C-alpha positions in Angstrom: 142.7 123.8 151.1 139.2 122.6 151.2 139.7 121.0 147.8 142.8 119.1 149.0 140.8 117.7 151.9 138.1 116.5 149.5 140.6 114.8 147.2 142.3 113.1 150.2 139.0 111.8 151.4 138.1 110.4 148.0 141.6 108.8 147.8 141.2 107.0 151.2 137.6 106.0 150.3 138.6 104.3 147.0 141.6 102.7 148.7 139.4 101.2 151.4 136.9 99.9 148.8 139.8 98.4 146.7 141.3 96.7 149.7 137.9 95.3 150.8 137.2 94.0 147.3 140.7 92.4 147.1 140.1 90.7 150.4 136.7 89.6 149.3 138.2 88.1 146.1 140.9 86.3 148.1 138.3 84.8 150.4 136.0 83.7 147.5 139.0 82.2 145.7 140.0 80.2 148.9 136.4 79.1 149.3 136.3 78.1 145.6 139.5 76.1 145.9 138.2 74.3 149.0 134.9 73.5 147.3 136.7 72.2 144.2 138.8 69.9 146.3 135.7 68.5 148.1 133.8 68.0 144.9 136.7 66.3 143.1 135.8 62.6 142.8 137.9 60.4 145.1 139.3 57.4 143.1 138.1 54.3 144.8 140.8 52.1 143.3 140.7 48.8 141.6 139.3 45.8 143.4 142.2 43.5 144.4 142.5 40.0 142.9 141.7 38.6 146.4 138.3 40.3 146.4 137.5 40.4 142.7 139.4 38.4 140.1 138.3 34.9 139.4 134.9 33.2 139.9 133.9 33.2 143.6 132.5 29.7 143.7 135.1 27.0 143.4 132.9 24.0 142.5 133.6 20.9 140.6 133.9 21.8 136.9 134.4 18.3 135.5 131.3 16.1 135.6 130.4 12.8 134.1 130.0 13.1 130.3 126.4 13.1 129.2 125.1 13.3 132.8 122.3 15.8 132.8 120.5 17.4 135.8 117.7 19.4 134.4 115.7 22.2 136.1 112.2 23.0 134.9 112.3 26.6 136.2 113.5 28.3 133.0 112.8 28.4 129.3 114.8 26.5 126.8 116.1 27.3 123.3 115.6 25.1 120.2 119.1 23.9 120.4 118.6 22.7 124.0 115.3 21.1 123.1 117.1 19.1 120.4 119.6 17.9 123.0 117.1 16.9 125.7 114.0 15.7 123.9 115.3 12.2 123.1 116.9 11.6 126.5 115.4 9.2 129.1 114.9 11.1 132.3 114.3 10.0 135.9 112.3 12.6 137.8 112.6 13.4 141.5 109.1 14.2 142.7 107.8 15.5 146.0 104.3 14.7 147.2 103.1 17.6 149.3 100.3 15.5 151.0 102.4 12.5 152.1 105.6 14.6 152.3 107.5 11.9 150.6 109.9 11.8 147.6 109.9 9.3 144.7 112.2 8.7 141.8 110.6 7.4 138.5 111.0 7.4 134.8 109.2 10.2 133.2 108.5 11.4 129.7 109.3 15.0 129.0 107.6 17.3 126.5 108.8 20.7 125.3 106.1 23.2 124.5 106.7 26.4 122.6 105.7 29.5 124.6 105.1 31.9 121.8 107.5 34.4 123.3 109.6 35.9 120.6 113.0 37.5 121.1 114.8 40.2 119.1 116.8 37.7 117.2 113.7 35.9 116.0 114.1 32.9 118.3 111.4 31.5 120.5 111.5 29.6 123.8 110.2 26.3 125.1 108.9 25.1 128.5 109.6 21.6 129.7 106.7 19.6 131.1 106.4 16.2 132.8 103.4 14.0 133.8 102.7 14.4 137.5 99.9 14.2 140.0 98.3 17.5 141.0 99.7 17.3 144.5 103.2 16.6 143.2 106.1 18.9 142.3 108.9 17.7 140.0 112.1 19.0 141.6 114.7 17.8 139.0 115.2 15.6 136.0 118.2 13.3 135.8 119.8 11.5 132.9 122.9 9.4 133.7 124.0 5.8 134.0 123.7 5.6 137.8 120.0 6.4 138.3 118.3 3.6 136.4 115.8 2.1 138.9 112.6 3.6 140.2 112.1 4.2 143.9 108.6 4.6 145.2 109.8 6.2 148.4 113.1 8.1 148.8 113.6 9.2 152.3 115.1 12.6 152.8 117.1 12.8 156.0 116.4 16.5 156.1 112.9 17.5 157.2 113.2 20.5 154.8 116.0 22.2 152.8 118.6 23.6 155.1 120.8 26.6 154.7 124.1 25.4 156.2 125.7 28.3 158.0 129.3 28.2 159.2 129.5 26.3 162.6 126.5 24.1 161.9 126.8 20.3 161.5 124.5 17.3 160.9 125.1 13.8 162.1 123.5 10.6 160.8 124.1 6.9 160.3 123.5 4.8 157.1 124.5 1.3 156.3 127.1 1.0 159.1 128.6 4.3 158.3 128.6 7.3 160.6 128.4 10.6 158.7 129.2 14.2 159.7 128.1 17.1 157.4 129.6 20.3 158.7 130.1 23.9 157.5 133.0 26.1 158.5 134.6 29.4 157.6 137.4 31.7 158.8 136.3 34.7 160.8 138.5 37.8 161.0 137.7 41.2 162.6 139.3 44.0 160.6 138.7 47.3 162.5 136.1 45.7 164.7 133.8 44.4 161.9 133.4 40.7 161.4 134.3 39.3 158.1 133.7 35.6 157.0 136.2 34.0 154.6 136.5 30.7 152.9 133.3 28.9 153.5 133.5 25.1 153.3 130.9 22.3 153.3 132.6 19.1 154.2 131.2 15.5 154.4 133.0 12.9 156.5 132.1 9.3 156.6 133.4 6.9 159.3 132.9 3.1 158.8 132.5 0.9 161.9 136.0 -0.3 161.2 138.5 1.6 159.0 139.7 5.0 158.2 137.6 8.2 158.0 137.1 9.5 154.5 135.9 13.0 153.6 135.0 15.1 150.6 134.5 18.8 150.0 131.0 19.4 148.7 131.3 23.1 148.3 133.9 25.9 148.8 133.2 29.6 148.6 136.5 31.5 148.9 137.0 35.1 150.2 134.2 36.9 151.9 130.5 38.0 152.0 129.1 35.4 154.4 128.7 32.7 151.8 126.8 29.5 152.5 124.9 26.8 150.6 121.6 25.1 151.0 121.4 21.3 151.2 118.3 20.2 149.5 118.3 16.4 149.8 120.2 13.7 151.7 119.0 10.2 150.8 119.5 7.1 148.7 118.8 7.8 145.0 121.0 5.2 143.2 119.8 2.2 145.2 122.9 1.2 147.1 121.6 2.2 150.5 124.2 4.9 151.0 123.0 8.6 151.1 123.3 10.7 148.0 123.2 14.5 148.0 121.7 17.5 146.2 123.1 20.9 147.2 122.1 24.3 145.9 124.7 27.0 146.0 123.9 30.6 146.9 122.6 32.4 143.7 124.5 35.6 144.4 127.7 33.7 143.6 126.5 31.9 140.5 124.2 34.4 138.8 121.2 32.0 138.6 118.3 31.4 140.9 119.6 28.0 141.8 122.6 26.0 140.9 122.1 22.4 142.2 124.8 19.8 142.1 124.1 16.0 142.3 126.4 13.8 144.3 126.0 10.0 143.9 127.8 7.3 145.9 127.7 4.7 143.1 130.0 6.9 141.1 132.7 7.2 143.8 135.7 4.8 144.1 135.4 5.1 147.9 132.5 3.1 149.4 129.9 5.3 151.0 131.4 8.6 149.8 129.6 10.5 147.0 131.1 12.0 143.8 129.8 15.0 141.9 127.9 13.8 138.8 126.2 16.8 137.2 125.3 20.4 137.6 121.8 21.7 137.2 120.9 23.0 133.8 118.3 25.7 133.8 118.1 26.7 130.1 119.8 29.5 128.4 116.7 31.6 128.1 115.2 33.2 131.2 111.6 33.4 132.3 109.7 36.7 131.8 109.7 38.8 134.9 106.6 39.8 136.9 105.7 42.8 134.8 105.6 40.9 131.6 108.9 42.1 130.2 111.6 39.7 129.3 114.0 38.9 132.1 117.7 39.6 131.7 
C-alpha cells in the first residue's frame, strides 16, 4: 500500500513538471514569435515619382552656344584647360574696400596643381590678375559682354536668399520691376510642406503690357529657394541683368549660377538665360587633405 502511494506521488510530480515545462515552452515560443515579428524589417516602399524620379531643379537647359560662365572655385582637367585657355574672358570683380563691382577683360592662366589622381590625370587651377582687395566672382565669354564697365551697380546690398513670400521692387530705364518668390503650402497631418518654388521677374513699362519670365523653378518639396547674387547692368544697355545661384542640395555642386542678360532677349527689358556656371569636372581637395568626391 505504501509502495502504491509512493508511485502515485511520483506520477503526479512528473506530470506537474511536464505540464509546467510545456507551458513554459509555449510562452517562450509566443515570445519568440512576437520578437521575430518586431525585428522583421518593415519595407519602406519605393519613393514615388512625385518625390523622387526626375531632376528636382527645372532650370533652362538650352543656353547660347559657346557662352561660358566660369567659376574659379574648382579644379580643371586637361581637356577643360584646352577648351578655356584660348577664350577671351570678361571678369566680374568685387572690390571689398569700395564695395563696388567692375567688369573688365582679363587674361586667364591655368596652373598645374601637382595633385595626381588614380587614373594618372592631374588638375589645374585657374588664375586671373586682380588687386589684393578684389575677388573675381565669375568669368564670362559670350557675344553680349564685350565692353568694360568700371562700376557695375548691384541693386542688392548683398546676395539675398529669396524665400517664398518675399519680393523686391525697383525701377530701371522707365521700367518697373518686381522680383518675387512663391510656393504652394500644404499641411498634411498638421506639418507644413512647401511645394513648387518659383522665382518670377515681372517688368512693367510706363506704357504697355507687363512681361514676365521664370528665373527658377524647384518642383515638389523640401523648402527649396535660390539666392540672387547680382542685379545690375552688365551688358551696357541700362537694363538690369541677373546672376542667380540655385540651392546646392538640388544640383549637387556648391554653387550653380546662371547668367541672365537683357541684350539676348527679344523682349525689351526682360532678361534671357545665357549660360550656366562651369566649375570644372575635378573637385577641390577637402579640408583633411584627401581628395573630395
